[in-house]
matplotlib code that plots the C-alpha trace (Angstrom):
import matplotlib.pyplot as plt

x = [50.0, 51.1, 53.1, 51.0, 48.1, 51.0, 51.3, 47.6, 47.5, 50.4, 48.6, 45.7, 47.4, 49.0, 45.6, 44.5, 47.4, 47.0, 43.1, 43.9, 46.3, 44.2, 40.7, 41.0, 41.5, 37.7, 38.0, 37.8, 33.9, 33.7, 32.9, 29.7, 31.0, 33.9, 32.4, 30.3, 33.5, 35.4, 32.1, 32.4, 36.4, 36.3, 33.6, 35.9, 39.0, 37.0, 35.2, 38.5, 40.3, 37.3, 37.6, 33.7, 33.1, 32.3, 27.9, 28.0, 30.5, 27.7, 24.9, 27.1, 27.5, 23.6, 22.4, 24.6, 24.7, 20.5, 20.6, 22.5, 20.9, 17.6, 18.9, 20.3, 18.0, 16.0, 18.8, 17.3, 14.1, 15.0, 12.8, 12.9, 14.8, 13.8, 10.2, 11.1, 13.0, 11.1, 10.8, 10.9, 8.5, 8.0, 11.1, 10.1, 10.0, 12.0, 10.0, 9.4, 9.6, 13.1, 16.4, 18.9, 22.5, 21.5, 25.0, 25.2, 21.7, 23.5, 26.4, 24.5, 22.2, 25.1, 27.2, 24.1, 23.5, 27.4, 27.4, 24.3, 24.1, 27.5, 30.6, 33.3, 35.6, 32.9, 35.4, 37.9, 34.4, 33.6, 36.8, 36.3, 32.7, 33.6, 36.4, 33.3, 30.7, 33.5, 33.9, 30.0, 29.8, 32.2, 30.0, 26.2, 24.0, 23.2, 19.5, 20.4, 23.1, 21.1, 18.1, 20.3, 21.0, 17.9, 16.7, 19.2, 18.7, 15.0, 15.8, 18.3, 16.0, 13.4, 16.4, 17.7, 14.0, 14.5, 17.8, 16.4, 14.3, 16.4, 17.3, 20.6, 20.3, 18.9, 21.3, 23.9, 23.3, 23.0, 25.3, 28.6, 28.6, 31.1, 30.2, 30.4, 32.8, 30.7, 32.2, 31.4, 30.3, 32.3, 34.3, 36.6, 40.2, 43.5, 45.6, 43.6, 40.1, 37.6, 34.2, 31.2, 31.3, 27.8, 25.6, 22.1, 22.7, 20.0, 17.5, 18.7, 15.8, 16.8, 16.1, 15.0, 14.9, 10.9, 13.2, 16.6, 16.2, 14.9, 17.8, 19.0, 21.1, 20.8, 22.2, 26.4, 27.9, 27.4, 30.8, 32.9, 36.8, 36.0, 38.7, 36.2, 33.6, 32.4, 33.1, 36.8, 37.1, 36.3, 39.0, 41.5, 41.3, 42.0, 44.5, 46.5, 46.0, 47.2, 50.3, 51.0, 50.2, 51.4, 52.9, 50.3, 47.2, 48.9, 48.5, 44.9, 44.8, 46.3, 44.8, 41.0, 41.8, 40.1, 39.8, 39.8, 41.7, 44.4, 46.1, 49.8, 52.1, 56.0, 57.0, 55.1, 54.1, 51.0, 50.1, 46.7, 46.7, 43.8, 42.4, 39.5, 36.5, 35.1, 32.5, 34.2, 36.7, 33.4, 32.1, 36.2, 35.3, 32.0, 33.8, 36.5, 33.4, 31.7, 35.0, 35.9, 32.4, 31.8, 28.7, 26.4, 26.0, 22.8, 23.6, 27.1, 24.6, 22.6, 25.6, 26.7, 23.2, 22.3, 25.7, 25.4, 22.2, 23.4, 26.4, 24.0, 21.3, 24.1, 25.4, 22.2, 21.6, 24.9, 25.0, 21.4, 23.4, 26.4, 24.4, 22.0, 24.4, 27.8, 29.5, 32.8, 36.3, 38.9, 41.6, 40.1, 39.3, 43.4, 44.7, 42.8, 42.8, 45.6, 48.5, 48.5, 51.0, 49.2, 48.5, 46.2, 47.5, 44.8, 43.7, 40.6, 37.8, 35.7, 32.4, 31.4, 32.4, 29.1, 28.7, 31.5, 31.0, 33.5, 31.7, 28.5, 28.1, 30.6, 28.5, 25.6, 27.5, 29.2, 25.4, 24.0, 27.2, 27.0, 23.3, 24.1, 27.0, 27.6, 28.5, 32.1, 33.3, 36.8, 38.3, 41.9, 40.8, 43.2, 40.5, 42.7, 46.3, 46.4, 45.9, 48.0, 50.2, 48.5, 46.4, 44.3, 43.0, 39.8, 38.3, 34.5, 32.9, 31.7, 35.4, 36.8, 33.4, 34.8, 38.3, 37.6, 35.7, 38.2, 40.7, 38.8, 40.0, 43.8, 43.8, 43.0, 39.9, 36.9, 35.9, 35.0, 31.5, 31.4, 32.3, 30.1, 27.1, 27.9, 28.3, 25.3, 23.5, 24.9, 24.0, 20.3, 20.6, 21.7, 19.2, 16.3, 17.7, 17.5, 14.1, 12.7, 14.9, 15.7, 13.3, 10.4, 8.9, 7.4]
y = [7.4, 10.1, 7.6, 5.2, 8.1, 9.3, 5.5, 5.4, 8.4, 7.4, 4.1, 5.9, 8.6, 5.2, 3.7, 7.1, 7.2, 3.6, 3.6, 6.7, 5.0, 1.6, 4.2, 3.7, 7.3, 8.5, 8.8, 11.7, 12.2, 11.3, 14.4, 13.3, 13.9, 12.4, 9.2, 9.4, 9.8, 7.3, 4.7, 5.1, 5.3, 1.8, 0.2, 1.3, -0.4, -3.7, -3.2, -2.9, -5.8, -8.0, -6.7, -6.1, -5.4, -1.6, -2.3, -4.1, -2.1, 1.0, -1.6, -1.8, 1.8, 3.0, 0.7, 1.3, 5.3, 5.2, 3.4, 5.9, 8.8, 8.1, 7.6, 10.7, 13.0, 13.2, 15.4, 18.0, 16.7, 16.8, 14.6, 11.1, 10.2, 6.6, 7.6, 9.3, 6.0, 2.8, 0.0, 1.3, 0.3, 3.7, 3.8, 3.8, 6.8, 6.9, 6.7, 10.4, 8.6, 7.8, 9.3, 8.7, 9.6, 9.7, 9.6, 5.8, 4.6, 5.8, 3.9, 0.8, 1.0, 1.5, -1.2, -4.1, -3.0, -3.2, -6.7, -8.1, -6.5, -8.0, -7.8, -10.5, -9.6, -9.1, -9.2, -6.4, -4.3, -6.1, -4.9, -1.1, -0.9, -2.1, 0.9, 3.1, 1.8, 1.5, 5.5, 5.9, 3.8, 5.6, 8.5, 7.5, 6.4, 3.0, 3.6, 5.7, 4.0, 0.7, 2.8, 4.3, 0.8, -0.5, 2.4, 1.5, -2.0, -0.8, 1.5, -1.1, -3.9, -1.7, -1.0, -4.9, -5.7, -3.7, -5.1, -8.9, -8.4, -5.8, -8.5, -9.1, -12.6, -13.7, -12.4, -14.8, -17.6, -16.2, -18.2, -16.3, -13.9, -14.5, -12.1, -12.8, -13.5, -11.3, -8.4, -5.1, -6.4, -7.5, -10.2, -10.8, -8.7, -9.1, -9.8, -12.4, -12.4, -12.5, -12.9, -10.2, -8.5, -8.0, -8.6, -8.9, -5.9, -3.9, -6.3, -5.0, -2.1, 1.3, 4.0, 6.3, 5.7, 4.4, 1.6, 0.7, 1.7, 5.3, 7.2, 4.9, 6.7, 6.1, 3.3, 3.6, 4.0, 0.6, -1.5, -0.7, -0.6, 1.1, 4.6, 7.4, 5.6, 6.8, 3.6, 3.6, 7.4, 6.6, 4.0, 5.6, 8.7, 6.3, 5.1, 8.0, 9.9, 6.8, 6.8, 10.1, 10.6, 13.9, 12.9, 14.6, 12.5, 9.6, 10.8, 12.1, 7.9, 6.6, 8.7, 8.0, 4.7, 3.0, -0.3, -3.0, -5.6, -5.5, -8.2, -6.8, -9.5, -9.8, -12.6, -15.5, -14.2, -12.8, -10.6, -9.1, -4.8, -4.0, -0.3, 1.2, 1.8, 4.2, 4.3, 4.4, 7.4, 9.7, 8.7, 10.1, 13.4, 13.6, 13.4, 16.0, 18.2, 17.7, 18.4, 21.4, 23.1, 22.0, 20.2, 19.3, 15.5, 15.6, 17.2, 14.5, 11.8, 13.6, 13.7, 10.3, 8.8, 10.9, 10.5, 7.0, 6.9, 8.7, 6.3, 3.1, 3.9, 5.2, 1.7, 0.4, 2.8, 2.4, -1.7, -1.6, -0.1, -2.2, -5.0, -4.3, -2.8, -5.2, -2.6, -4.1, -2.2, -0.6, -3.1, -5.6, -3.7, -1.6, -5.3, -6.6, -3.4, -1.3, -2.9, -6.1, -5.3, -2.5, -2.6, 0.1, 2.7, 0.8, -3.1, -2.9, -3.7, -7.0, -5.7, -3.8, -0.5, 1.4, 3.2, 4.0, 3.7, 6.0, 8.8, 8.1, 7.6, 10.5, 12.9, 11.7, 12.2, 15.2, 16.6, 15.9, 17.3, 20.2, 20.9, 20.1, 22.9, 25.0, 25.4, 26.4, 24.6, 24.3, 21.2, 19.3, 15.6, 13.3, 10.3, 8.2, 9.2, 6.1, 3.9, 5.5, 8.3, 10.9, 14.2, 16.8, 19.7, 20.9, 24.2, 22.1, 19.1, 19.1, 19.8, 16.7, 14.8, 15.8, 15.2, 11.3, 10.9, 12.2, 9.9, 6.8, 7.4, 8.8, 5.1, 3.3, 2.1, 4.3, 6.0, 9.4, 8.8, 6.1, 8.6, 11.5, 9.7, 8.0, 11.6, 12.7, 9.5, 10.2, 14.1, 12.7, 9.9, 12.5, 15.4, 12.8, 11.9, 16.3, 16.1, 13.5, 13.8, 17.2, 19.3, 16.0, 16.3, 12.7]
z = [88.7, 86.1, 84.6, 84.0, 82.5, 80.1, 79.1, 78.2, 76.5, 74.4, 73.5, 72.7, 70.4, 69.2, 68.2, 66.6, 64.3, 63.2, 62.8, 60.5, 58.3, 57.7, 57.1, 53.2, 51.7, 50.6, 46.6, 44.4, 42.8, 39.6, 37.1, 35.2, 31.8, 32.5, 33.2, 29.8, 28.1, 29.7, 29.2, 25.6, 25.3, 27.2, 25.0, 22.0, 23.5, 24.0, 20.0, 18.9, 20.8, 19.8, 16.1, 15.5, 11.9, 11.3, 10.9, 14.1, 16.0, 15.5, 16.3, 20.1, 20.1, 19.2, 21.7, 25.1, 24.1, 24.1, 27.1, 28.8, 27.6, 28.6, 31.9, 32.5, 30.7, 33.9, 35.5, 34.2, 32.6, 28.8, 26.8, 25.5, 22.3, 22.3, 22.0, 18.7, 17.1, 15.5, 17.6, 21.1, 24.0, 26.5, 28.8, 32.6, 34.9, 38.2, 41.1, 42.5, 46.2, 45.8, 45.2, 42.4, 40.8, 37.3, 36.5, 38.0, 37.0, 33.2, 33.5, 34.9, 31.2, 29.3, 30.7, 30.8, 27.5, 26.1, 27.7, 26.0, 22.9, 21.5, 23.5, 24.4, 26.5, 29.7, 32.4, 31.2, 31.3, 34.3, 35.6, 34.6, 35.8, 39.7, 39.5, 38.2, 40.8, 43.7, 43.4, 43.6, 46.7, 48.4, 47.9, 47.8, 50.3, 49.8, 48.8, 46.7, 45.1, 44.4, 43.7, 40.8, 40.0, 39.5, 37.7, 35.1, 35.2, 33.9, 30.9, 29.8, 29.7, 27.3, 24.9, 25.2, 24.1, 21.4, 20.0, 20.2, 17.6, 15.0, 12.9, 14.6, 15.5, 12.1, 10.3, 11.7, 10.2, 6.6, 4.0, 2.9, 0.3, -2.3, -5.3, -8.6, -11.6, -14.3, -15.6, -13.2, -10.3, -7.0, -6.3, -2.9, -3.8, -3.2, -1.0, 1.1, -1.1, 2.0, 1.7, 1.7, 5.5, 6.5, 3.3, 4.8, 6.8, 5.0, 7.1, 10.4, 12.1, 11.7, 14.2, 11.9, 8.6, 6.8, 5.3, 4.1, 1.0, 1.5, 0.2, -2.2, -4.8, -8.3, -10.1, -10.8, -14.0, -16.4, -16.4, -19.5, -20.1, -23.5, -23.4, -22.6, -21.0, -17.5, -16.0, -17.6, -16.7, -12.9, -13.0, -14.5, -12.1, -9.3, -10.8, -12.1, -8.4, -6.6, -9.3, -8.2, -4.6, -2.9, 1.1, 2.4, 0.6, 1.7, 5.4, 4.7, 3.6, 6.4, 9.0, 7.8, 7.2, 10.2, 8.9, 12.4, 10.9, 8.1, 7.5, 7.0, 4.4, 4.7, 2.8, 3.5, 6.7, 7.4, 10.6, 12.0, 13.1, 15.3, 15.0, 15.5, 13.5, 11.1, 13.8, 16.9, 15.2, 15.3, 18.4, 19.7, 17.5, 19.3, 23.0, 21.7, 20.7, 24.1, 26.4, 23.7, 24.1, 28.0, 27.2, 30.1, 31.1, 29.5, 26.7, 26.1, 26.6, 23.8, 21.5, 21.7, 21.3, 18.2, 17.1, 17.3, 16.0, 12.6, 12.3, 12.6, 10.1, 8.3, 7.7, 7.2, 4.1, 2.3, 3.1, 1.1, -1.7, -1.7, -2.2, -4.6, -6.7, -6.1, -7.7, -8.5, -6.8, -8.5, -7.6, -9.6, -12.7, -12.4, -12.1, -15.2, -18.1, -16.7, -14.4, -13.4, -10.6, -9.1, -5.6, -3.4, -1.0, 1.5, 1.9, 0.1, 3.2, 1.7, 0.7, -2.6, -3.9, -4.5, -2.2, 0.4, 4.0, 5.2, 2.9, 4.4, 7.8, 8.3, 6.4, 8.8, 12.0, 10.9, 10.2, 14.0, 15.8, 13.4, 14.3, 18.0, 18.0, 15.6, 11.7, 11.4, 14.5, 14.4, 16.5, 17.1, 16.1, 18.5, 18.9, 17.3, 18.3, 20.9, 18.1, 14.9, 16.6, 14.5, 15.0, 12.8, 12.7, 11.2, 10.7, 10.6, 11.6, 7.1, 6.3, 8.5, 6.5, 3.3, 4.0, 5.2, 2.0, -0.3, 1.8, 0.3, -2.9, -2.2, -0.4, -4.2, -2.6, -3.7, -7.4, -6.7, -7.2, -4.7, -1.8, -3.7, -3.6, -0.1, 0.9, -0.5, 0.7, 4.3, 4.5, 3.8, 6.8, 8.8, 8.0, 8.8, 12.3, 12.9, 11.6, 13.7, 16.7, 17.2, 15.5, 16.5, 12.8, 11.5]

ax = plt.figure().add_subplot(projection="3d")
ax.plot(x, y, z, "-o")
ax.set_aspect("equal")
plt.show()
């Protein structure tokens, strides 16, 4: 009998060992801030893969980021952002009789909006989503898990309703913008002579601007190629700077290029290189500031939302002026009057010159981030490291924006008046975001 008992005990022990070995290891619970940052990073990778134009990318970021904030803000009762913006219906509130995980709700709202505003690579996004949801499922009871997803869905529905009426889908049917051969006006630039990108982006419904032209700048200098005129002076300045670029200036130009699709030429061969958009670069900077400053989950979501609003309205403001003045690019004029063989260090993007988009949106984002955190915030920017293998250190957000702005002159694709005026306009846009959303003024 003892022998039989021993055999039974051995079988029981073996069964316990096998059960333990077959039981899935419980996943480590995800950190809320890490989830928000990784969600944005995943979206950036999809935007790069799908090659969205910078203005369109800003639209994807802004709706997704607002949705995430509107869900997670209930962690600490922070006020709604969307109610201070143009065109949003009132956001739903959580049911006091239910339990929620607001980070899960924020992720659901974020992804549902991203998938529906304009993301093509939904399979890649769904695979990432599943990994997030599986983790939450392993830690939450079924009621909380389902309630959180449902709440995120209700937030997404309100955000998507606004997105359907913002002018984007109407703008897709517009004819091509091919510029003009009139001296002084923009026309497609070498080497690929592409038509103008997003020429009617000023018809988009802004988030805080009263209109696309609210901060319309002064007219650029009159086209005049006589030496000594303001226009000629700006053209010659770009040419002279580019003929004498230092290694540091070349590095700065390439660091901030952020051209989402550069067509490289080698003899008769051409191939495309995908990179981060300028807006994506600043969403990456926002992520680094969040980590560095140890922001709370709600502050992190607020940072992404307000940065994306600054970028979105910055593009609308800038693109309004670009296609109103339709100003000629340096490469066109320099090749005609100074040096027919000259080419800029960077490939000139396919849209008019005045004002600089990089200068506008980076100044706008820097104003908002500085207000959210502090002046003279030193940081190392590694947001583009995985794409171009470069990092840079800055003593403040405004210093980063200033360097980005001047990089366009080093790259040979903008006049100084275009970058300076764009930066001034961007500061006005960023200031309006701060005034209307953070300070609550109308």
